[in-house]
C-alpha angles and dihedrals in degrees: 000000000000125000087241092060091048089051091048089052091051092047093052116031097027096047114132103185108108097223107125134037114267105255123215113269097023123120116255116255114275132191114273112249133181093232088056091055094049105033108024114140119245116275110185095194090059098050109126127213098222094189087058090048090053091050093048091047090054091049092046092049092052093047092047092050092049093049093048092047092052093047111086092202111077111238118224122224095269092050091049091052092050089051089046092054091054093048092048093051091050090051091048091052090049092049091050090051090051089052091052092047089053091055094246127140116284118253116260117233089250092055091048093054095041093050093046090050092049093050092048092048090050091049101044108010136028101299114215090359094063099088090051094050090047094055111098093206093064118085102171134018114204119193127183103172125343095284102038103080127157125188118209111203126209091254092056096259115144117207137169117263134203124271112274096205140008094249142005090254092054090051091051092047091053092049090051089051092046092051095049101045099070111115094201106036113008115183133203121241114179144114087283090049103032097171130070132193113181138172112224130207110275095033102283118139124221125201120183140172132187140163089030093059128062090246132007109281123203134175122185115192120195123204106220099176106061100145103046138145135193089255089057090054091049088054088053090053091244091130141357123261089248092054090047091052090051094050092044091053091045091056092047090048088053098244114167110241136194116198111207136184146110126299115293094010095124104264095141091047091053091048090054089051091049091049089052086069093060112104110258090230091066118095112230132199121201123198119194140156087225124007110262107141094055091192088152087064104035094046103045094159092059128073104250121169107196121198124191124193118237125209117224126238136213127020123345120255128227089280091057094249130120120239113271096015115151118184133201089243090058091047090052092051090050091049092065087078093055099075093237124182094201137013117211114197113196127217117349112211102147136331091004083087091084091056087052092048092048090050092051092044092049096051144348134261098043121158130202140161135223140170117258140142094230139357098265090046087054089064091051090046092053091048089053091049091052092051090055087075090081146289091291089071107081124195089247093054093046092048095048092048093052095043090052097047109032115074104175139017117202112199120202126199134192127204117199118191132174119252108242109252093002116119111227090348120135136176122218130207118189119194144171098246104175141013111193128186115219124205137163114275131203096215132056126320086035098235139069126221128200122191102226087173124015133185117267124209091286093048096253118137109246130176118280120151125358117201111227095243092059092063085079088070088083088085088060095050104277111155096227095167090052089049093053093044094052095042110117118252111273094028119133114252 
């Protein structure tokens, strides 16, 4: 049995979305499971003609667009989906009639429902990717071409996945459609704009590239820990209770923090846990290129204003900007009218650094993330990012700005090791490895770093040197006695 037929089986019989009436003879909905996707037995009645699904999706999209355009009253998302259901069912009936006219076998009820579900998912959801995104055991979906799919599970296991299209071109076409259909923040994906970063329903993040890669490449990352606290991370052995008490006190004392680490190491998860320590009476603003923190969703009782950048489209104007572009810097300027207590700037990869610096200069207690191999390297990385703004930004200026605004850098590490006897199975251990205090310095390089916590032989952050001013964190809950007791012999108090 092919992976495509397994996928078709999963898409049809195991569908859980209550879109269409249960037809006689079809199996009742069942929970989606990864083993069903990978090992489901063949079910001929549920085989799906994906080329037909693509054709019906295109027809349904055109009809839906025409109907909405002719309707003076703007339809909300739910109304559009109801209209879409009706259009899809009409198209299915038409396709069944064409089959009968051609003298082919009539569609079984199971095939009718499976095809209708697949067309609807392609129109409003993630098409053939939807069952994978719905499975709680999958953390990352890695695609290099329509038929080279790898599923990374939460325990580190890497397994083969089913094809997500019938050709590379079909995969690209679907990504183009997916990028353009957002009502709030549509994005361009074309030969002129060959990269795509997109927030998906449910909090997953999609990154894609085509035309500049041999085959279309897609990675979908799911955030499994949305409601998380520092105590939760202690329970997961990501940090010690003493380190958690220090970070908790630092947030409450309004220290500005940068969380650093490699890709997939848990930076966003740690930021959510840090933000959980912010008093719910404080108004927060978040600034991200694509929503990842989702504090406006996970903390409904708190005032959270969430800004998301928007790339422009079309030709650039006289000012060098594309129409519709909205930057994090603009969002930050607007936020000064919102009476915010804290400004949380998401991932810093380049010029977003200036939004982070402005946020930290304008108030206290800001939090951001960046990619770096260690805590000291994170400072050098941020200096480089700041200098990318133009020749007017000197290394000295960038360094002095960072040293004056960033208080702490929290470095995360991840150890991946093979499971003995397990083919392609890995285990992952994520840890807080370093907590470094940053301060202005008189000599080159212009800043001073102090390892408040440093990694021991096992990679766990343990107490090292505590700057005098951080002893005051005891009034915010820092376990100073625990810090001094667990400090290695020879360490400076």
